[in-house]
VMD Tcl script that draws the C-alpha trace (Angstrom):
set ca {
  {-6.57 -27.64 7.97}
  {-4.38 -27.54 11.04}
  {-5.74 -26.15 14.28}
  {-4.33 -22.78 15.28}
  {-7.37 -21.50 17.14}
  {-5.34 -19.63 19.72}
  {-3.67 -17.37 17.16}
  {-5.00 -14.05 15.85}
  {-4.22 -11.91 12.84}
  {-1.47 -9.34 13.19}
  {-2.26 -5.67 13.72}
  {0.97 -3.68 13.43}
  {1.70 -1.14 16.12}
  {2.18 2.48 15.11}
  {5.75 3.23 16.16}
  {6.92 6.63 17.36}
  {8.43 7.60 14.03}
  {5.26 6.83 12.08}
  {3.22 8.59 14.73}
  {5.36 11.70 14.44}
  {5.35 11.67 10.62}
  {1.60 11.09 10.52}
  {0.77 13.99 12.82}
  {3.23 16.26 11.00}
  {1.68 15.44 7.63}
  {-1.74 16.41 8.96}
  {-0.44 19.58 10.57}
  {-1.22 18.21 14.03}
  {2.27 17.91 15.45}
  {2.16 18.84 19.12}
  {-1.60 18.39 19.38}
  {-1.31 14.89 20.87}
  {0.94 14.11 23.82}
  {3.74 11.64 23.23}
  {2.40 9.36 25.96}
  {-1.11 9.25 24.50}
  {-2.28 6.31 22.45}
  {-2.87 7.49 18.91}
  {-6.57 7.28 18.08}
  {-8.42 8.62 15.06}
  {-11.47 9.29 17.20}
  {-9.42 11.57 19.45}
  {-8.08 13.44 16.41}
  {-11.47 14.09 14.82}
  {-12.02 17.41 16.52}
  {-8.52 18.60 15.69}
  {-8.80 18.12 11.92}
  {-10.01 21.20 10.08}
  {-12.45 21.34 7.17}
  {-9.92 22.54 4.59}
  {-9.67 19.00 3.28}
  {-13.42 18.87 2.72}
  {-13.29 21.99 0.58}
  {-10.51 20.51 -1.54}
  {-12.39 17.28 -2.15}
  {-15.93 18.63 -2.57}
  {-15.40 19.77 -6.16}
  {-14.01 16.37 -7.09}
  {-17.00 14.59 -5.57}
  {-19.39 16.92 -7.38}
  {-17.81 16.06 -10.74}
  {-18.05 12.34 -10.05}
  {-21.74 12.67 -9.16}
  {-22.47 14.61 -12.34}
  {-20.59 12.08 -14.48}
  {-22.14 8.96 -12.96}
  {-25.72 9.99 -12.34}
  {-27.79 6.92 -13.14}
  {-26.56 3.56 -14.40}
  {-25.54 2.13 -11.03}
  {-27.41 -0.85 -9.60}
  {-27.98 0.17 -5.99}
  {-29.38 -3.21 -4.98}
  {-26.40 -5.11 -6.36}
  {-23.96 -2.75 -4.67}
  {-25.80 -2.88 -1.34}
  {-25.67 -6.68 -1.49}
  {-21.95 -6.54 -2.23}
  {-21.31 -4.26 0.74}
  {-23.11 -6.68 3.05}
  {-21.29 -9.62 1.49}
  {-17.89 -8.02 2.00}
  {-18.73 -7.38 5.66}
  {-19.60 -11.06 6.04}
  {-16.34 -12.02 4.34}
  {-14.29 -9.94 6.76}
  {-16.19 -11.49 9.66}
  {-15.21 -14.94 8.36}
  {-11.47 -14.21 8.40}
  {-10.84 -15.22 12.06}
  {-12.34 -18.66 11.45}
  {-10.16 -19.17 8.38}
  {-7.11 -18.06 10.32}
  {-7.93 -20.43 13.16}
  {-8.12 -23.31 10.67}
  {-4.52 -22.65 9.65}
  {-2.96 -23.91 6.43}
  {-5.22 -25.59 3.82}
  {-5.15 -29.37 3.73}
  {-5.85 -29.70 0.00}
  {-4.88 -27.83 -3.18}
  {-8.50 -27.28 -4.21}
  {-9.47 -25.47 -1.00}
  {-11.28 -22.21 -1.77}
  {-11.65 -20.66 1.66}
  {-9.98 -17.34 0.93}
  {-11.11 -17.19 -2.69}
  {-14.73 -17.52 -1.54}
  {-14.33 -14.34 0.49}
  {-13.81 -12.21 -2.60}
  {-16.97 -13.23 -4.46}
  {-19.17 -10.31 -3.25}
  {-16.36 -7.86 -4.01}
  {-15.95 -9.27 -7.52}
  {-19.68 -8.80 -8.13}
  {-19.32 -5.10 -7.35}
  {-16.07 -4.84 -9.29}
  {-17.57 -6.33 -12.45}
  {-20.59 -4.00 -12.27}
  {-18.48 -0.89 -11.68}
  {-16.16 -1.78 -14.55}
  {-19.12 -2.38 -16.86}
  {-20.72 1.02 -16.22}
  {-17.43 2.92 -16.50}
  {-17.18 3.82 -12.84}
  {-13.46 3.15 -12.57}
  {-12.73 5.20 -15.67}
  {-14.69 8.11 -14.23}
  {-12.91 7.83 -10.89}
  {-9.53 7.95 -12.64}
  {-10.62 10.94 -14.71}
  {-11.82 13.03 -11.79}
  {-9.83 11.95 -8.73}
  {-6.32 13.39 -8.30}
  {-3.47 10.92 -8.28}
  {-1.85 9.91 -4.99}
  {0.26 13.01 -4.43}
  {1.22 13.78 -0.81}
  {-1.29 16.65 -0.76}
  {-4.12 14.47 -2.05}
  {-3.31 11.67 0.37}
  {-3.22 14.20 3.20}
  {-6.61 15.66 2.22}
  {-8.13 12.19 1.87}
  {-6.84 11.00 5.23}
  {-8.01 14.17 6.96}
  {-11.51 13.60 5.60}
  {-11.45 9.94 6.66}
  {-10.73 11.15 10.19}
  {-13.11 14.13 10.19}
  {-16.16 12.53 8.59}
  {-18.03 10.21 10.95}
  {-19.83 8.37 8.09}
  {-16.45 7.30 6.69}
  {-15.14 6.18 10.08}
  {-18.41 4.28 10.46}
  {-17.92 2.61 7.07}
  {-14.48 1.39 8.12}
  {-15.98 0.09 11.34}
  {-18.70 -1.70 9.34}
  {-15.89 -3.27 7.33}
  {-14.68 -4.93 10.52}
  {-11.83 -2.60 11.45}
  {-11.59 -1.80 15.15}
  {-10.18 1.48 16.42}
  {-6.56 0.25 16.45}
  {-6.96 -1.24 12.99}
  {-8.51 1.93 11.56}
  {-5.65 3.94 13.00}
  {-3.06 1.51 11.60}
  {-4.36 1.58 8.02}
  {-4.81 5.35 7.93}
  {-1.36 6.00 9.39}
  {0.14 3.54 6.89}
  {-1.49 5.27 3.91}
  {-0.19 8.62 5.12}
  {3.38 7.62 5.92}
  {3.67 5.49 2.74}
  {2.34 8.17 0.40}
  {5.47 7.86 -1.74}
  {4.59 4.22 -2.39}
  {1.07 5.24 -3.33}
  {2.45 7.91 -5.67}
  {3.96 5.14 -7.80}
  {0.41 4.12 -8.77}
  {-0.24 6.51 -11.63}
  {-3.16 6.94 -13.99}
  {-3.23 4.91 -17.17}
  {-2.53 8.01 -19.24}
  {0.76 8.55 -17.37}
  {2.07 5.01 -17.80}
  {5.24 4.97 -19.92}
  {4.94 3.25 -23.27}
  {6.68 -0.12 -23.21}
  {5.78 -2.07 -26.36}
  {7.94 -5.04 -25.36}
  {5.92 -5.65 -22.18}
  {2.51 -3.99 -22.42}
  {0.33 -1.48 -24.22}
  {-0.97 1.26 -21.87}
  {-4.26 1.12 -23.77}
  {-4.78 -2.38 -22.35}
  {-4.14 -1.34 -18.73}
  {-7.15 -0.83 -16.45}
  {-7.81 2.50 -14.72}
  {-5.90 3.19 -11.52}
  {-8.67 2.44 -9.03}
  {-9.70 -0.68 -10.91}
  {-6.12 -1.94 -10.61}
  {-6.17 -1.11 -6.91}
  {-9.27 -3.18 -6.13}
  {-8.86 -5.93 -8.71}
  {-5.20 -6.50 -7.94}
  {-5.91 -6.82 -4.23}
  {-8.71 -9.32 -4.80}
  {-6.49 -11.43 -7.05}
  {-3.85 -11.69 -4.32}
  {-6.50 -12.97 -1.88}
  {-7.72 -15.46 -4.49}
  {-4.19 -16.86 -4.72}
  {-3.84 -17.39 -0.97}
  {-5.42 -20.87 -0.79}
  {-3.13 -22.41 -3.40}
  {-0.07 -20.55 -2.16}
  {-0.56 -21.47 1.49}
  {-1.09 -25.13 0.63}
  {1.86 -25.24 -1.76}
  {4.32 -23.30 0.42}
  {3.31 -24.41 3.91}
  {6.74 -25.93 4.53}
  {8.49 -22.55 4.20}
  {5.81 -20.29 5.72}
  {5.47 -19.61 9.43}
  {2.46 -18.86 11.58}
  {3.59 -15.24 11.57}
  {3.43 -15.22 7.78}
  {-0.13 -16.50 8.00}
  {-1.02 -13.86 10.59}
  {0.36 -11.16 8.32}
  {-1.45 -12.51 5.27}
  {-4.81 -12.53 7.04}
  {-4.29 -8.95 8.21}
  {-3.32 -7.84 4.72}
  {-6.38 -9.57 3.24}
  {-8.50 -7.72 5.77}
  {-7.00 -4.42 4.67}
  {-7.76 -5.17 1.03}
  {-11.35 -6.14 1.80}
  {-11.83 -3.09 4.02}
  {-10.55 -0.79 1.28}
  {-12.83 -2.45 -1.26}
  {-15.74 -2.12 1.16}
  {-15.12 1.62 1.56}
  {-14.92 2.13 -2.21}
  {-18.08 0.10 -2.90}
  {-19.89 1.86 -0.05}
  {-19.26 5.16 -1.82}
  {-20.51 3.75 -5.12}
  {-23.61 2.39 -3.41}
  {-24.29 5.80 -1.88}
  {-23.95 7.40 -5.30}
  {-26.64 5.05 -6.57}
  {-28.86 6.22 -3.68}
  {-29.68 7.49 -1.10}
  {-26.75 9.92 -1.58}
  {-26.21 10.52 2.13}
  {-22.49 11.22 1.73}
  {-21.34 14.77 1.14}
  {-19.34 15.35 -2.04}
  {-16.09 15.58 -0.08}
  {-16.89 12.34 1.72}
  {-17.65 10.58 -1.57}
  {-14.29 11.59 -3.03}
  {-12.41 10.63 0.14}
  {-14.11 7.22 0.33}
  {-13.19 6.39 -3.25}
  {-9.58 7.57 -2.90}
  {-9.18 6.17 0.60}
  {-10.65 2.80 -0.29}
  {-8.29 2.52 -3.25}
  {-5.31 3.51 -1.10}
  {-6.10 0.84 1.48}
  {-6.45 -1.80 -1.24}
  {-3.14 -0.74 -2.81}
  {-1.24 -0.88 0.46}
  {-2.87 -4.19 1.36}
  {-1.83 -5.86 -1.88}
  {1.70 -4.51 -1.67}
  {1.97 -5.82 1.87}
  {0.53 -9.27 1.16}
  {3.01 -9.72 -1.68}
  {5.93 -8.91 0.63}
  {4.56 -10.66 3.72}
  {3.49 -13.99 2.21}
  {4.48 -14.40 -1.43}
  {7.97 -12.92 -1.72}
  {9.72 -14.03 1.42}
  {13.48 -14.34 1.58}
  {15.48 -17.38 2.68}
  {16.14 -15.63 5.98}
  {12.41 -15.28 6.61}
  {11.39 -18.85 5.77}
  {10.37 -21.40 8.38}
  {13.16 -23.49 9.91}
  {13.49 -27.06 8.82}
  {11.06 -29.32 10.64}
  {8.10 -27.01 11.15}
  {6.52 -23.58 10.79}
  {6.43 -22.07 14.25}
}
mol new
graphics top color blue
foreach p $ca { graphics top sphere $p radius 0.5 }
foreach p [lrange $ca 0 end-1] q [lrange $ca 1 end] { graphics top cylinder $p $q radius 0.2 }
display resetview
């Protein structure tokens, strides 16, 4: 791989419009000065507990439905493995583009997440989550985001997933301001019948698609970066690494909630529901972004002839 050790992955800034829309969606417009740097930690005290009340019933249903059957040890190992995978991203980024088509640097990062995914699919966890969690309506996204801000255990889980304060703020603001994009991800039961292309009965539950789809995009990175190096720039690579981090962080949050459900059940019901919905939302937005940032670039975005600067 080429040496790009001086480069880092891209963390998008929250612009003034997104900042304004984010605070308005949470009912916090005017609570933070325009000159202040937006920080979830600073907003924690301003977010009320109404969101917790909305989500608590959902979390209670999920607990009742999934009592027993989860392998806490497997899930705990997956959580640790995902944290190690996120920690390995800077080294992969510094190495640059793969030198060979059989490189499996990025694909190796998803192995712990796939272990958790396979277990959760086997025990029906994703089906239960789809049954009990509301879809990504603006109100549900707002309630989920408010709980991610309010609940310190959830902020701590995102920190454990390797997201710093700016990164946590960026992904939460993105999920809030892009709630219309999230709303396009509907439950399997609401998918329109299309016999020429697919049978809805064969489509995985919503949250399974969120996590599994994101992991598949990361798995494709090695081959794609090697094959398309001539048209990709260093900025594309920066964006791809950031998007992969978002996917892994969302998966980590979701699996953390599942692990807690298996024991010791430290999360409150509202926090459980918010972690599952929030983790899925982060994975959805990460996979949509990685597709646009790295895989579906236009001719205008491609590297100039003679090198990818």
